[in-house]
N, C-alpha and C positions, 0 to 999 in steps of 0.2 A: 828451750833453744832447739832449733831444728838444724840439721846438717844437710847439705846438698848431696844427692846421690852421685856416686862416681860416674864418670863418662861411660864406663862399660855397662853399669846397671841401667843408666838412662837410655843407652842405645838398645839394650835388649828389650826394655819396656816398649820403646818406640817401634822396634821391629815386630814385636808381638802384636801391636795394634795394626800396623800397616800390612802385615802378612797373616791376618786373621784367617782361621780355617772355619770359624763359625761365628755368626753375628745374630743377636736378638734385636728385633725392632719392636720396642715397647711403644704402644700407641698406634700400631698398624691399623689402617682403616680401609673399609670397602666403599666409603662415600667418595664418589668422584670429585676431583678437584680439591679434596682436603689435603693438608700437609701429610697426614698419615698414609693416604693413598698414593701420593707422589713418591714418598719414601719407599713404599712397597714396590712400586714400579721400578724405581732406581735399583733397589736391592735385587729383585728377581730378574729384571731384564737388562741390567746395566753391566753384565759381564763378571759379576763377583763369582769366583770359582769355588768358594766354600759353601757351607750350609747356612741358609737364612731361616731364622725362626721368627714367626709372627706372633705377637703377644697383644691381646686385647680381650677382656672378658665379655665383650658384646658380640663377638663373632666366633663361630666354630670353624669357619673357612673364609678365606679371602682370595679371590682370583684363582680358585682351584687349589689353594695351598692351605694346609692345616694351620689353624690359629689356636693358641692356647690362652687360657684365662690369666695365667701368671707364670713368672719365671720358674717357679717351683715345679711346674708341670713338664718342663723340658727334660728330654732324656739325656742331655749332655750340657755341660757348662759352656756358654758362649765365650 
């Protein structure tokens, strides 16, 4: 049996997601017109104020930004 989170807990979780300071984009891509490339552009050029981390084992860099092979390689938790 599961229980619903209290409104305070649910709100704090939602706030954490909407006010993120760091985001990891798993599947980032440098291939033009791919979904991963569009998401990279939205993350880096879309006005996000936090840190954006790109994750894809096929790239060391995308659009001039460091790309790591896995989430384990990040220096902070997104």
